[in-house]
N, C-alpha and C positions, 0 to 999 in steps of 0.2 A: 966644693963637695958638701951637700946636706946631710951628712951622717947623723943620725939621733942617739947620740952617745948613751941616753937612759932608756933605750929600744921603744918606749910609749911616753908620749906626753901629751899636755892639754895645752894648746896656744891661747895667746891673750883674745884671739879673734873668735872663739869658741870652737876651732877645728882642732883635728888632732894630727901628729907626726908619730910615724913609727919605721922602724926597721934599719938595720945596720948592715949594708952590704959588704962589708970590708972585714967582718968578722970570719975568723977560719974555723971556729967552733959555733954549733947552735946556741942559741941563748934564748930565753922565753920570758916574758912576762903575762901573769894570769891575774885575772878579776880586778883589772883597771878600771874603776869607776869614771865614767864621762857621761853626763847629760841623763842621768837615772839608767846608763845601760853598763853591761860590764864587758871590758874587751880583753881580748888575749892575743898576742903576737909571738910567732916564733919567727926567728931570723938568722940569716949567716950567709956567707957567699954565694952558696948556690941556690937559695930560696928564702923568699918571705911571705909569711902567710899573716892574715888578720882575721879574726872571727869577733862577732858583737853577739852577747847572749848565747854563745854555743852554735851560732849561725854563720856559715862562709860569708865572708866580705870580699877580700883581695888576697890573691897570690901571684908572686912573680917567680918566674925561673929564667936566670938567675936571679939572686937576691938584688933587692933594691932598697932604697931608704925613700919613705914617702914623706911629703911634709903638705900641712894644711890640707888635709883629707877633710871634705866637707860632704857628709851626706844627706840629701835631702829626699823627700818624695818623688821629685821627678828627675831624680839621677844623682851623679856624684862629680865632684871636680878635685883636683889633688895636683902636686907638683911631684914627678918621680925623678929619681936620680940614680945613677948606677954607671958603673965602669963599662960595660957591655950592653948590647942590644938585648930586650927582654920581652918574654912572652908575659903577659898579664891576664888575668883571669879575674873579672870583677863580679860580686854577686848583686843582681837586681831583680825587678820583677819580673815572673815567668812571661814568656812569648809575648815581648813588649818591645816595640821598635824605639831605638833611642838615635839621636844625632850624636855623631862621635867628632871631637877636634882633638887632634894631636899637636901639640904646639900652636902655629898659626894657620895649619892645614886641615880643612875639611874633609874628613874621610867618609862622609855621608853617613847614610840611615844604616844601622845594623838592629838585627834582631836579637834579643837574648832567648836563649834555649828554653825547653820546658821545665829545665830546673832553675831557671832565671840566672844562668851563667852566659858571660860573653867574653870572648878571647878578642884581645887586641895585640899588636906587636909594636913596641916602641925602638926606635934606633937611638940609642944612648951612646954608642960608642964616639961618635963625632960630637953630639950636643950634650953630652953629661947630663943635662937637666932637662925637662920637658913639662909643660902644663898640660893635663889632660881633663877634658870636659864631656861628660855622658849624660845628653839631658833627652827626656821625651819630647 
C-alpha cells in the first residue's frame, strides 16, 4: 500500500506524491511549493483532492493515495492506490482528446469536457495499485 504519510511530498524523480486514503478524518496541506507552483491537497477515506495554484488538478471518490504524479503539457501519469474502486476526475486542457491507459489496458481515446475535466474509473479492489497514463 502506497499511503503518503506526509500527505504531499516531492519525489527524487521530480514528481509528487499525495493523499492518504486510510485517514478517518480530513487532513490537508496548503501552499506546498514544487517546481515554482503551489499545491494544496485535502484527503481522507472518502475523498482526495489536489489543486495547483488554486486550480483543480485531481479528485477521487473514495479517497486514494497517488504516487509519482507527473503533469506535462501533453497529459499526466501517476500510480493510484486505494482499498476500493474509485472514480477519478482529472483536470486537463478543455475539449481535448487524450489516449487513456489504466494498468496495461488501453481504454481508448476520451475527450475532456468544456471545463477541462475528464472522469475515469479505476478498479482498485482487486489490483490495489494501478498506473494511469493520460496523453494527447
